[in-house]
C-alpha positions as CSV (number, residue, x, y, z in Angstrom):
1,M,-11.6,46.6,-53.0
2,D,-13.2,43.5,-52.2
3,S,-16.4,44.4,-54.1
4,D,-14.2,45.4,-57.2
5,A,-12.1,42.4,-56.9
6,C,-15.6,40.4,-56.9
7,Q,-17.0,42.1,-59.7
8,G,-13.5,42.0,-62.0
9,L,-13.6,38.1,-61.6
10,V,-17.1,37.7,-62.3
11,S,-17.0,39.7,-65.3
12,L,-14.0,37.7,-66.7
13,I,-16.0,34.5,-66.0
14,R,-18.9,36.3,-67.9
15,W,-17.0,37.9,-70.6
16,E,-18.6,41.1,-70.4
17,S,-16.2,43.6,-72.1
18,P,-13.1,43.3,-74.2
19,L,-10.7,40.3,-72.7
20,D,-7.8,42.5,-72.1
21,E,-9.7,44.8,-69.8
22,L,-11.0,41.8,-68.1
23,I,-7.7,40.3,-67.8
24,N,-6.0,43.1,-66.2
25,A,-8.9,43.6,-63.7
26,A,-9.5,40.0,-62.7
27,N,-5.5,39.7,-62.1
28,R,-5.4,42.9,-59.9
29,C,-8.6,41.2,-58.1
30,D,-6.8,38.1,-57.6
31,R,-3.8,39.5,-55.8
32,H,-6.3,40.5,-53.1
33,E,-7.8,38.5,-50.5
34,G,-11.5,37.8,-50.8
35,P,-14.3,35.5,-51.7
36,S,-13.9,33.5,-54.3
37,V,-15.8,33.6,-57.4
38,R,-17.5,29.9,-59.4
39,L,-17.6,28.9,-62.7
40,D,-20.5,27.2,-63.5
41,R,-21.8,25.0,-66.1
42,E,-24.2,27.8,-67.0
43,A,-21.3,30.5,-67.2
44,A,-19.2,28.3,-69.4
45,R,-22.0,27.4,-71.6
46,Q,-22.8,31.3,-72.2
47,V,-19.4,31.9,-73.2
48,L,-19.4,29.1,-75.8
49,Q,-22.9,30.1,-76.6
50,R,-21.6,34.2,-77.2
51,C,-18.7,32.4,-79.1
52,L,-20.7,30.7,-81.6
53,S,-23.2,34.1,-82.2
54,G,-19.8,36.3,-82.8
55,E,-20.7,38.2,-79.5
56,V,-17.0,37.6,-78.7
57,D,-13.9,36.5,-80.8
58,I,-13.6,32.6,-80.9
59,L,-9.8,32.9,-81.5
60,D,-9.6,34.6,-77.7
61,L,-11.3,31.7,-76.0
62,P,-8.0,30.1,-75.4
63,R,-6.8,32.9,-73.9
64,W,-9.8,33.4,-71.7
65,A,-10.3,29.6,-70.4
66,G,-6.3,29.9,-69.8
67,V,-6.8,33.0,-67.3
68,V,-10.3,31.5,-65.7
69,H,-8.0,28.3,-65.4
70,M,-5.2,29.9,-63.6
71,L,-6.8,32.3,-61.2
72,E,-6.7,31.5,-57.4
73,R,-10.0,32.9,-56.5
74,I,-12.2,31.1,-59.3
75,D,-13.5,28.1,-58.1
76,I,-15.5,25.1,-59.1
77,D,-18.4,23.2,-57.4
78,E,-17.1,19.8,-56.5
79,E,-19.8,18.2,-59.1
80,D,-18.3,20.3,-61.7
81,V,-15.1,20.1,-61.4
82,E,-14.4,17.5,-63.7
83,P,-16.1,18.5,-67.0
84,L,-15.1,22.1,-66.2
85,T,-11.4,21.6,-65.4
86,Q,-11.3,19.6,-68.8
87,F,-12.9,22.2,-70.6
88,L,-10.8,24.9,-69.2
89,F,-7.9,22.7,-69.9
90,E,-8.6,21.3,-73.4
91,L,-9.5,25.1,-74.7
92,S,-6.7,26.4,-73.0
93,G,-4.2,24.2,-75.1
94,P,-5.8,24.2,-78.6
95,E,-1.9,23.2,-80.0
96,L,-2.4,19.9,-77.5
97,F,-6.0,19.4,-78.3
98,D,-8.4,20.5,-81.1
99,P,-7.8,23.9,-82.8
100,I,-10.7,26.1,-81.5
101,T,-13.6,26.0,-84.0
102,V,-17.5,26.3,-84.0
103,D,-17.6,22.4,-84.0
104,V,-15.2,22.2,-81.0
105,C,-17.8,24.7,-79.1
106,R,-20.8,23.1,-80.0
107,R,-19.0,19.5,-78.7
108,W,-18.3,21.4,-75.5
109,I,-21.9,22.7,-74.9
110,S,-23.3,19.4,-75.7
111,R,-20.3,17.9,-73.1
112,I,-21.4,20.6,-70.7
113,E,-25.0,20.2,-70.6
114,Q,-24.8,16.4,-70.4
115,A,-22.4,16.0,-67.7
């Protein structure tokens, strides 16, 4: 189960297939013991780029961010904790922050690259 668990989490971080499938697999994985998977700046930037290109639905970004933020086995390196935690928090709550738009994605790409 560990390799499947890891792969389910990695696939979610990379948003490699339809979001519902990824969330289900990642939630199953998260319930079992195993190694954590890291979310890094490059993975976050790639997801934002894929939203901009239309490869994934930008309207699903808050849901993706919320799930990634809540899973126990997804970690962030210490030097990236502040910008990436803020990224996940703000994008998962567009009703509290900015609605998800192309401009918001571009701003986050810039913030992630500069942080």
